[in-house]
N, C-alpha and C positions, 0 to 999 in steps of 0.2 A: 504494500500500500504506500501511498505518497506520504511524504513527510509533512506534518502540519506546519512546520516552520517555513517551508518553501513558499507558502502563500502569505506569509507575513503575519500569521496568527501564532500566539503562544499556546502551548498545550493546555495551560490552566484556564485560558480564556475561551477554549473551544468547547465549553460545556453546554451553555444555553444562551439563546438570544431572546430578550424580552419581546421583540417585535414578531417573532415566529411562534407565538403561543407556547413558549418554553420548550421548543423542539431542539434537540442537540444538532449541531452542525455535522454534516457528513464530511469525511476526509476525502481529499482528492485521490482519484485513481492514478496508477502509474501512467496510463495513457494520457490523461488530462495534464499531468505534470510535464511529461515529455513535450506535448503539444504546446503548452504555455511557454516552456523554455525555448522551443524552436521559434515561436513568435517573438519572444523577447530578444533573441539573438538577431532575427531579421530586422527588428525595429532599431536595435543598436547599430547594425551595419548601415541602415538607411540614414540614421542620424550622423554617423561618421562621414558619410558621403556628402552631406550638405555642408559645403564650405563656401567661403566667399569666392574662391577661385572657380569652383564648379558653377556657382550661380552666375558669375560673370560670363563664363563660357556659354551657358544656356541662353543668356540675354543676347549674346552675339549670334548664336544660331537662330534665334527667333527673328532678329533684324535681317539676317541673310535670307531667311525664308520669305519674309515680307517683301524684300527687294527682288527676289527671284520671280515672284508672281506679279510684280508691279505692272508689267507690260500687258497683262491680261485683265487688269482691273477695269471695271466699268464705272465711269464717273457719272454721277447724278447730274442731270441738266437743269433741274429746278434750282431756284435760289436757296430754298430751305425745305426741309422735311418737317412736317408736324403730324402729331397724332390726332389732333382734333381740327377739323376744317370749318369751324363755326356753322355746322349743320348745312353746308352747301350741298352735301350729298347724304341726306339722312336715310336711314333704313326704313323700310315700309313697316308701319305699325301692324301688330297682329290684330286679328278680328276681335279677340277678347279685349284688348286695350281700346280698340276703336269703339266697342260697345260700351265700355265704362265711360269713355269720354263723352259719348252721346248721352248717356244717362245723366251725367253731371251737368252738361249744357242744358238739358231739358228739365232739370230739377226745378222745383218751385222755391227752393231756399238757396240763398247765397249769403256770403259774409259781406257785411257792409264795411268798406274801408274807412278808416278814421284817420284823416290827415292831422298831423300835429299831436296825435296820441301815440303812446308807446306801442310798438307792435308786439304784444304778448297775447297769449291765449286768454288771459284774464280780461283784457280790454276789448275783445272782439264781441260784436253784437250780431246775432243772427236774426234776420227778419224774413217774414213771408212776403212774397211779391205777388 
């Protein structure tokens, strides 16, 4: 079986957890221990490979890749791109929304606008027309 110290727990603390309804903790199997150690080794190797020199090399590679494809780049002919075009090309409303809008427009009650009065729900007056 796996060593309880290998997971950072002391044997005397490995009795019960109050959050697990006082169930004892299971020890790690040998397979889990080996797998965890393999992963720790891989992470350590990856961390060792992340250096200032390697990062600078990767930046240069990225710049070279961008420059290599610059000739095939398509330039946008518009002056600017925007996500919202001020509803110049709105989507068609669904029939459900159109029905709701028609009901609201044909309703007999509207809110009366109060100029000079604060725009809060408390100050609104609903009148029958």
